[in-house]
C-alpha positions as a printed Julia matrix, in Angstrom:
186×3 Matrix{Float64}:
 102.37  -41.64  104.57
 102.31  -42.33  108.37
 105.28  -44.64  108.78
 107.28  -42.94  105.98
 106.69  -39.61  107.66
 108.17  -40.99  110.93
 111.31  -41.81  108.94
 111.57  -38.23  107.56
 110.9   -36.9   111.09
 113.73  -39.01  112.38
 116.09  -37.66  109.67
 115.09  -34.07  110.25
 115.42  -34.35  114.09
 118.84  -35.94  113.67
 120.02  -33.07  111.47
 118.8   -30.68  114.23
 120.85  -32.7   116.74
 117.63  -33.67  118.58
 118.84  -37.23  119.08
 116.11  -38.43  121.51
 113.33  -37.32  119.02
 115.28  -38.93  116.13
 115.61  -42.26  118.0
 111.91  -42.2   119.05
 110.86  -41.5   115.45
 113.1   -44.19  114.03
 111.85  -46.88  116.38
 108.28  -45.81  115.74
 108.98  -46.21  111.98
 110.29  -49.75  112.6
 107.38  -50.87  114.79
 104.61  -52.99  113.29
 101.62  -52.37  115.53
  99.96  -55.7   114.65
 103.06  -57.69  115.42
 104.31  -55.59  118.22
 107.78  -56.51  117.04
 109.65  -53.42  118.32
 109.78  -52.03  121.85
 111.53  -48.86  122.91
 111.59  -48.07  126.62
 112.76  -44.68  127.9
 114.83  -45.19  131.0
 116.1   -41.66  131.59
 117.01  -38.33  130.09
 119.09  -39.81  127.26
 118.73  -43.49  128.0
 116.63  -46.19  126.3
 116.45  -49.9   126.05
 114.92  -51.67  123.06
 113.95  -55.06  121.73
 113.4   -56.08  118.16
 111.83  -59.43  117.35
 113.04  -61.01  114.12
 111.97  -64.58  113.48
 113.37  -66.77  116.31
 115.76  -64.07  117.65
 115.37  -61.03  119.8
 117.7   -58.15  119.28
 118.25  -56.35  122.59
 119.93  -53.02  122.98
 120.78  -49.98  125.03
 121.07  -46.32  124.1
 122.83  -43.82  126.37
 124.17  -40.33  125.9
 127.31  -41.67  124.12
 126.48  -44.78  122.12
 123.92  -47.27  120.74
 124.64  -50.91  121.38
 122.75  -54.02  120.37
 123.31  -57.71  120.71
 121.62  -60.98  119.93
 122.48  -64.45  121.27
 122.85  -67.16  118.63
 123.81  -70.28  120.54
 125.31  -71.74  123.71
 128.77  -73.23  123.49
 130.16  -75.07  126.52
 133.78  -75.06  125.29
 135.63  -73.37  122.51
 135.46  -75.31  119.22
 138.0   -74.36  116.52
 135.53  -75.2   113.57
 132.83  -72.88  115.1
 135.21  -70.1   115.75
 136.65  -70.34  112.32
 133.18  -70.17  110.74
 132.44  -67.14  112.74
 135.7   -65.52  111.83
 135.02  -66.13  108.13
 131.4   -64.84  108.46
 132.77  -61.6   110.02
 134.36  -60.61  106.69
 130.86  -60.37  105.07
 129.52  -57.99  107.69
 129.45  -54.2   107.33
 127.86  -53.01  110.66
 127.99  -55.91  113.09
 130.26  -58.67  114.21
 130.18  -62.13  115.7
 131.55  -62.54  119.14
 131.88  -65.0   122.06
 130.59  -63.78  125.47
 131.27  -66.32  128.2
 129.42  -69.43  126.91
 127.27  -67.61  124.31
 127.85  -67.02  120.61
 126.5   -63.58  119.86
 126.29  -60.83  117.23
 126.99  -57.24  118.22
 126.38  -53.85  116.74
 127.39  -50.51  118.18
 127.82  -46.92  117.06
 128.33  -43.52  118.63
 125.05  -41.71  119.31
 126.21  -38.67  117.28
 126.71  -40.94  114.29
 123.41  -42.89  114.74
 121.54  -41.64  111.76
 118.24  -43.34  110.91
 120.06  -44.89  107.88
 122.91  -46.28  109.89
 120.56  -47.62  112.59
 118.36  -49.24  110.03
 121.05  -51.0   108.07
 123.08  -51.93  111.15
 120.09  -53.38  113.08
 118.73  -54.98  109.9
 122.05  -56.78  109.31
 122.2   -57.82  112.91
 118.62  -59.14  113.06
 118.44  -60.9   109.66
 121.89  -62.54  109.91
 121.37  -63.67  113.48
 118.01  -65.19  112.56
 119.55  -67.11  109.72
 122.91  -68.06  111.36
 121.5   -69.48  114.54
 119.67  -72.19  112.63
 122.67  -72.88  110.4
 125.1   -73.04  113.33
 122.83  -75.34  115.33
 122.4   -77.67  112.32
 126.05  -77.78  111.42
 127.55  -78.12  114.9
 125.75  -80.62  117.17
 127.56  -79.49  120.28
 125.96  -76.01  120.12
 122.78  -75.46  122.15
 119.78  -73.29  121.25
 119.33  -70.36  123.61
 116.93  -67.34  124.11
 114.15  -68.98  122.17
 111.51  -69.24  124.89
 109.3   -66.76  122.99
 109.07  -69.05  119.99
 105.76  -70.95  119.87
 106.2   -74.22  117.88
 103.64  -75.25  115.32
 101.23  -77.93  116.29
 101.55  -81.33  114.53
  98.21  -80.69  112.78
  99.42  -77.32  111.48
 102.7   -78.84  110.33
 100.74  -81.49  108.39
  98.54  -78.96  106.64
 101.56  -76.81  105.69
 103.51  -79.89  104.44
 100.44  -81.03  102.38
 100.01  -77.69  100.69
 103.72  -77.04  100.07
 104.11  -80.42   98.4
 100.94  -79.75   96.37
 102.26  -76.32   95.17
 105.67  -77.77   94.37
 104.18  -80.69   92.39
 101.71  -78.49   90.51
 104.49  -76.02   89.66
 106.77  -78.74   88.37
 103.9   -80.22   86.36
 103.2   -76.74   84.86
 106.87  -76.28   84.0
 106.94  -79.63   82.16
 104.07  -78.43   79.94
 106.01  -75.42   78.81
 108.42  -75.44   75.89
């Protein structure tokens, strides 16, 4: 019940307008101790900064007495490219809590909400949308547009060639054995 209880604590504290406690309970709920994937740092009375690691991306955010903001960098772009901007504009229509943006030479995703409206549910779904979509879209954008550059991925440790070979060997084995089994079925 440990993590689930932290969720309930966050909801109860929010209803009591104890926003700091609600935020701390929510981020404790998100954090996986083994992976150390979520970091919340108290910076002052009503101020925090946070990081959430999702795949190859890091969601960074700030919380102050008025709002919660979060952003993640997707790719570097030296000059504005109409096809890239059109893709991001189209992708924005599928988002509920976040949005794509261009900040100087960086393609980003942003999420923000007023602190008084930052229920654990809204934070969860907003940050989830931001993290999951960013982790997927950075790879898709980089593969579709050769002029874009990977950024903010220094924390990613690439697989060794030996590890890639083992993974490839077993993936192909599993795929072939599954296909063989399917052929045997009526």
